[in-house]
C-alpha positions in Angstrom: 6.7 -38.5 27.0 9.6 -40.7 26.0 7.4 -42.6 23.5 6.2 -39.3 22.1 9.8 -38.1 21.7 10.8 -41.3 19.9 7.7 -40.9 17.6 8.8 -37.3 16.8 12.3 -38.4 16.1 11.1 -41.1 13.7 8.7 -38.5 12.1 11.5 -36.0 11.6 13.7 -38.8 10.2 11.0 -39.6 7.7 10.5 -35.9 6.9 14.1 -35.5 6.2 14.2 -38.6 4.0 11.2 -37.6 2.1 12.7 -34.2 1.4 15.6 -35.7 -0.4 14.0 -38.8 -1.8 10.7 -37.6 -3.3 9.7 -40.8 -5.1 6.6 -42.3 -3.5 7.7 -45.7 -4.6 10.4 -45.6 -1.9 8.0 -45.0 1.0 7.8 -48.7 2.1 11.5 -48.7 2.7 11.5 -45.7 5.1 11.2 -47.8 8.3 14.3 -49.7 7.6 16.9 -48.7 10.1 19.8 -49.0 7.7 18.3 -46.3 5.5 18.0 -43.8 8.4 21.5 -44.7 9.5 23.0 -44.1 6.1 21.1 -40.8 5.7 22.2 -39.4 9.1 25.8 -40.4 8.5 25.9 -38.2 5.4 24.3 -35.2 7.2 25.4 -34.6 10.7 23.2 -31.5 11.1 20.0 -33.5 10.5 21.3 -36.1 13.0 21.6 -33.4 15.6 18.1 -32.1 14.9 16.7 -35.7 15.3 18.6 -36.2 18.5 17.2 -32.9 19.9 13.7 -34.0 19.0 14.3 -37.4 20.7 15.4 -35.5 23.8 12.4 -33.2 23.8 14.4 -30.1 23.0 12.1 -28.9 20.3 12.9 -25.2 20.6 16.6 -25.9 19.9 15.6 -28.1 16.9 13.4 -25.3 15.6 16.1 -22.7 16.2 18.5 -24.7 14.0 16.0 -25.3 11.3 15.1 -21.6 11.2 18.8 -20.7 11.2 19.1 -23.0 8.1 16.0 -21.2 6.6 14.1 -24.5 6.5 10.8 -22.9 7.5 8.4 -25.6 6.4 10.1 -28.3 8.4 10.4 -26.1 11.4 6.6 -25.3 11.3 5.8 -29.1 11.0 7.6 -29.7 14.3 5.0 -27.5 16.0 2.5 -30.4 15.8 4.6 -32.5 18.2 4.8 -30.0 21.0 2.1 -30.0 23.6 2.4 -26.3 24.6 4.7 -24.3 22.4 6.2 -21.3 24.1 5.9 -17.7 23.0 9.6 -17.8 22.1 9.0 -20.7 19.6 6.1 -18.9 18.0 8.1 -15.7 17.8 11.1 -17.4 16.1 8.8 -19.0 13.5 6.9 -15.8 12.8 10.1 -13.8 12.4 11.3 -16.2 9.7 7.9 -16.2 8.0 8.2 -12.4 7.9 11.7 -12.5 6.5 10.8 -15.0 3.8 7.4 -13.3 3.1 5.9 -16.7 3.6 2.3 -15.9 4.2 1.0 -19.5 4.0 3.4 -20.7 6.6 2.6 -17.7 8.8 -1.0 -18.5 8.7 -0.2 -22.1 9.8 1.7 -20.8 12.8 -1.1 -18.4 13.6 -3.7 -21.2 13.3 -1.6 -23.4 15.6 -1.6 -20.7 18.3 -5.4 -20.9 18.3 -5.6 -24.7 18.2 -3.1 -25.2 21.0 -4.9 -22.9 23.3 -2.0 -20.4 23.4 -3.1 -16.9 24.5 -0.8 -14.5 22.6 0.4 -11.5 24.5 1.0 -8.1 23.0 4.5 -9.0 21.7 3.2 -12.0 19.7 0.2 -10.1 18.5 2.4 -7.3 17.2 4.6 -9.8 15.5 1.6 -11.3 13.8 0.4 -7.9 12.6 3.9 -7.1 11.3 4.1 -10.5 9.5 0.6 -10.1 7.9 1.2 -6.5 6.9 4.6 -7.2 5.3 3.3 -10.3 3.6 0.6 -8.3 1.9 -2.4 -9.5 3.9 -3.5 -6.3 5.5 -7.0 -7.8 6.2 -5.5 -10.5 8.5 -3.3 -7.9 10.1 -6.4 -5.8 10.9 -8.2 -8.8 12.3 -5.4 -9.5 14.8 -5.3 -5.8 15.7 -9.1 -5.8 16.3 -8.9 -8.9 18.5 -6.2 -7.5 20.8 -7.6 -6.7 24.3 -5.0 -3.9 24.6 -2.6 -2.3 22.2 0.7 -0.4 22.5 2.2 2.2 20.3 3.9 -0.5 18.2 0.5 -2.1 17.4 -0.9 1.2 16.1 2.3 2.1 14.2 2.6 -1.3 12.5 -1.0 -1.1 11.3 -0.7 2.5 10.0 2.6 1.7 8.2 1.0 -1.4 6.6 -1.9 0.5 5.3 0.2 3.5 4.1 2.7 1.3 2.2 -0.1 -0.4 0.2 -1.8 2.9 -0.6 -4.8 2.5 1.6 -4.3 6.0 2.9 -7.8 6.6 4.2 -7.5 3.6 6.5 -4.0 4.7 7.6 -5.2 8.2 8.4 -8.3 6.9 10.2 -6.1 4.9 12.5 -3.7 7.7 12.9 -6.5 10.1 14.0 -7.8 7.4 16.5 -4.6 6.4 18.2 -4.2 7.6 21.8 -0.6 8.8 21.4 1.8 9.3 18.5 5.6 9.3 18.0 7.8 10.3 15.1 7.2 7.0 13.4 3.4 7.5 13.4 3.7 10.9 11.7 6.4 9.9 9.2 4.5 6.7 8.2 1.5 8.7 7.1 3.5 11.5 5.6 5.7 9.2 3.6 2.6 7.2 2.5 1.1 10.4 1.1 4.4 11.2 -0.8 4.8 7.7 -2.1 1.3 7.7 -3.5 1.3 11.1 -5.2 -0.5 13.2 -2.6 2.3 15.7 -1.7 -0.1 18.5 -0.6 -1.6 16.1 2.0 1.9 15.2 3.2 2.8 18.9 3.6 -0.5 19.7 5.4 0.1 16.8 7.9 3.7 18.0 8.4 2.3 21.5 9.4 0.1 19.7 11.9 3.1 17.8 13.2 5.0 21.0 13.7 2.2 22.3 15.9 2.2 19.2 18.0 4.1 19.6 21.3 5.4 16.1 21.6 6.6 15.6 18.0 10.0 16.4 16.5 10.9 15.6 12.9 13.7 13.2 12.1 15.7 12.7 9.0 13.1 10.4 7.5 10.3 13.0 8.1 12.2 15.9 6.5 13.4 13.8 3.6 9.7 12.9 2.9 8.5 16.5 3.1 11.3 17.7 0.9 10.2 15.2 -1.7 6.7 16.6 -1.3 8.0 20.1 -1.8 9.9 19.0 -4.9 6.8 17.3 -6.3 4.7 20.5 -6.3 7.9 22.7 -6.9 7.3 24.7 -3.8 10.7 26.4 -3.3 9.3 28.5 -0.5 8.3 25.4 1.5 11.6 23.7 0.7 13.6 26.6 2.0 11.4 26.6 5.2 12.2 23.0 5.7 15.9 23.7 5.0 15.9 26.3 7.8 14.4 23.8 10.2 17.0 21.3 9.3 19.8 23.8 10.0 18.2 24.8 13.4 17.7 21.3 14.6 21.1 19.8 13.6 19.7 17.4 11.0 22.2 18.9 8.5 24.8 16.3 9.5 23.0 13.5 7.7 23.8 12.7 4.1 20.3 11.4 3.3 19.0 14.8 4.2 21.6 16.6 2.1 20.7 14.4 -0.9 17.0 15.2 -0.4 17.8 18.9 -0.1 19.8 18.9 -3.3 17.0 17.0 -5.1 14.4 19.5 -3.9 16.4 22.6 -5.0 17.1 21.0 -8.4 13.5 20.1 -9.1 12.4 23.6 -7.9 14.7 25.2 -10.5 17.4 26.4 -8.1 20.2 24.5 -9.8 23.0 26.6 -8.2 21.8 25.9 -4.7 21.3 22.2 -5.6 25.0 22.1 -6.6 26.1 23.9 -3.4 24.2 21.3 -1.3 25.6 18.5 -3.5 29.2 19.7 -2.9 28.6 19.4 0.9 27.8 15.7 0.7 31.0 13.9 1.9 30.3 10.3 0.9 28.6 10.8 -2.5 27.4 7.8 -4.3 26.6 7.3 -8.0 22.9 7.8 -7.4 23.3 11.4 -6.0 25.9 12.1 -8.7 23.6 10.9 -11.5 20.7 12.9 -10.1 22.8 16.1 -10.1 24.1 15.4 -13.7 20.6 14.9 -14.9 19.5 18.2 -13.3 22.1 20.0 -15.3 21.0 18.4 -18.5 17.3 19.1 -17.8 18.2 22.7 -17.1 20.1 23.0 -20.4 23.5 23.3 -18.7 25.3 20.7 -20.8 28.8 21.8 -20.0 28.2 21.6 -16.3 26.7 18.2 -16.7 29.5 16.8 -18.7 32.1 18.4 -16.3 30.5 16.8 -13.3 30.4 13.4 -15.1 34.1 13.8 -15.7 34.7 14.7 -12.0 32.8 11.6 -10.9 34.9 9.3 -13.1 38.1 10.8 -11.8 37.0 10.4 -8.2 36.7 6.7 -8.7 32.9 6.5 -8.4 31.8 4.0 -11.0 28.9 5.1 -13.2 25.9 2.8 -13.6 23.6 2.4 -16.6 21.4 5.3 -15.5 24.5 7.6 -15.5 25.6 6.4 -19.0 22.1 6.7 -20.5 21.7 10.2 -19.2 25.1 11.4 -20.5 24.7 9.6 -23.8 21.2 11.1 -24.4 22.7 14.5 -23.7 25.5 13.8 -26.2 22.8 12.8 -28.7 20.8 16.0 -28.1 23.8 18.3 -28.5 25.6 16.2 -31.2 28.6 15.7 -29.0 29.9 12.6 -30.7 33.5 12.9 -29.5 32.4 12.8 -25.9 29.9 10.0 -26.7 32.8 8.0 -28.1 34.8 8.5 -24.9 31.9 7.4 -22.8 31.5 4.3 -25.1 35.2 3.5 -24.7 34.9 3.7 -20.9 31.8 1.5 -21.0 33.7 -1.1 -23.0 36.7 -1.0 -20.6 34.6 -1.7 -17.5 32.3 -4.1 -19.3 28.7 -2.9 -19.7 25.6 -5.1 -20.0 24.6 -5.2 -23.7 21.0 -5.9 -22.5 20.9 -2.6 -20.5 19.2 0.5 -21.7 22.6 2.1 -21.8 23.3 0.1 -24.9 20.1 1.5 -26.5 21.3 5.0 -25.5 24.5 4.2 -27.4 22.6 3.3 -30.6 20.5 6.5 -30.2 23.6 8.7 -29.7 25.5 7.4 -32.7 22.3 7.6 -34.9 21.6 11.2 -33.9 25.2 12.1 -34.5 25.1 10.6 -38.0 27.6 7.8 -37.3 25.4 5.0 -38.7 28.3 2.6 -39.0 28.9 2.7 -35.2 25.2 2.6 -34.5 24.9 -0.5 -36.6 27.9 -2.1 -34.9 26.5 -1.5 -31.4 23.0 -2.6 -32.5 24.3 -5.9 -34.0 26.2 -6.7 -30.7 23.0 -6.5 -28.7 21.5 -10.0 -28.0 17.9 -8.7 -28.0 17.5 -5.1 -29.2 14.5 -3.3 -27.8 12.0 -1.1 -29.6 14.0 2.0 -28.7 17.1 0.7 -30.4 15.2 -0.4 -33.5 13.5 3.0 -33.8 16.7 4.9 -33.2 18.5 3.0 -35.9 15.7 3.2 -38.4 15.4 7.0 -37.8 19.2 7.3 -38.1 19.2 5.6 -41.6 16.2 7.7 -42.7 17.7 11.0 -41.6 21.1 10.3 -43.2 19.9 9.6 -46.7 19.5 5.8 -46.5 15.7 5.3 -46.9 16.0 1.8 -48.4 18.0 0.6 -45.4 15.5 2.2 -43.1 12.6 0.4 -44.8 14.5 -2.9 -44.6 15.1 -2.5 -40.9 11.5 -1.6 -40.4 10.5 -4.9 -42.0 13.0 -6.8 -39.9 11.5 -5.1 -36.8 8.0 -6.4 -37.8 9.3 -9.9 -38.3 11.2 -9.9 -35.0 8.1 -9.7 -33.0 9.7 -7.1 -30.7 
């Protein structure tokens, strides 16, 4: 065993050296002790790993490599362990999952087979999770099929994996076959239906969940079915879910409040959407922008502009989606003065000239007839997009400058945009 440990230590030393000195012409020099000594003197962490390997403490060495996110080197150490433990495999598979490293995950899985290791339910579940999240649902299903027994986690991980990639028939088949279900099982399929534009199926399954004795919706479930209600603009269903939320105490969660506000807004009940919005304690710019956009979509420009002003005064910093929405509303209603104020604020906080908020600025000034400012913003853009070109060309044409519009159109063709 001592000779094996020394061999592994030398192997790891060579591995580390090769990682930093890639030239193949240096390979003959690797066995020289002074090179290894110099290398480890400059890197105490690698010296520690080599010493751990020399002492047969492979798990500790792999733990350090995994902590340093050096997955490939950690996997290579597997080949020098006679019988790796479940803990070692678990650590490696977890890092494979986090790094979405499918190839390395397959190597670890192959090693479990080659070493004669018999994976228990925990390692099998970790393999399924790794494969599903790395995009290899076929391999995940293969592990699932080979399991002598499965727990709730095994079923849920497979169902969630299928639902996330849009294989809803497979997800539903497993869901119908599973011996028992929990909230995660129901929510995984419901959210899969919503995510892949099947809101009616989501609501039908939610009805089925309500009739189940052992199932109780959580904030993720109701947020998904509220999104489904919004997608088909079913205010009646949305109100029914709202009632359930109030009865079960889920109204304390801000994710739920945001989903409720969104549902009411998309179902045309803008006043109720605002009432819900005002109850959200820790508002962020996403919920604020969504509410502002609802006002503009409903033709309530004053309310939209007023809420934008409130958000800025509250210290919430607008993002490019907020700016673009407000600037497009300014363009639609020829509100150049407000557009200029927004532009000034964007300049003060430093906006990205490559963002679509810059395109919205060009559009706003062009629609408001201020071609000089439109040109100025356009010329400051490093790489104007088609929307910016089109807005500026239209602005020149609509403001009695056809020759300039034609010249810009030729420049657009020459730019290859």
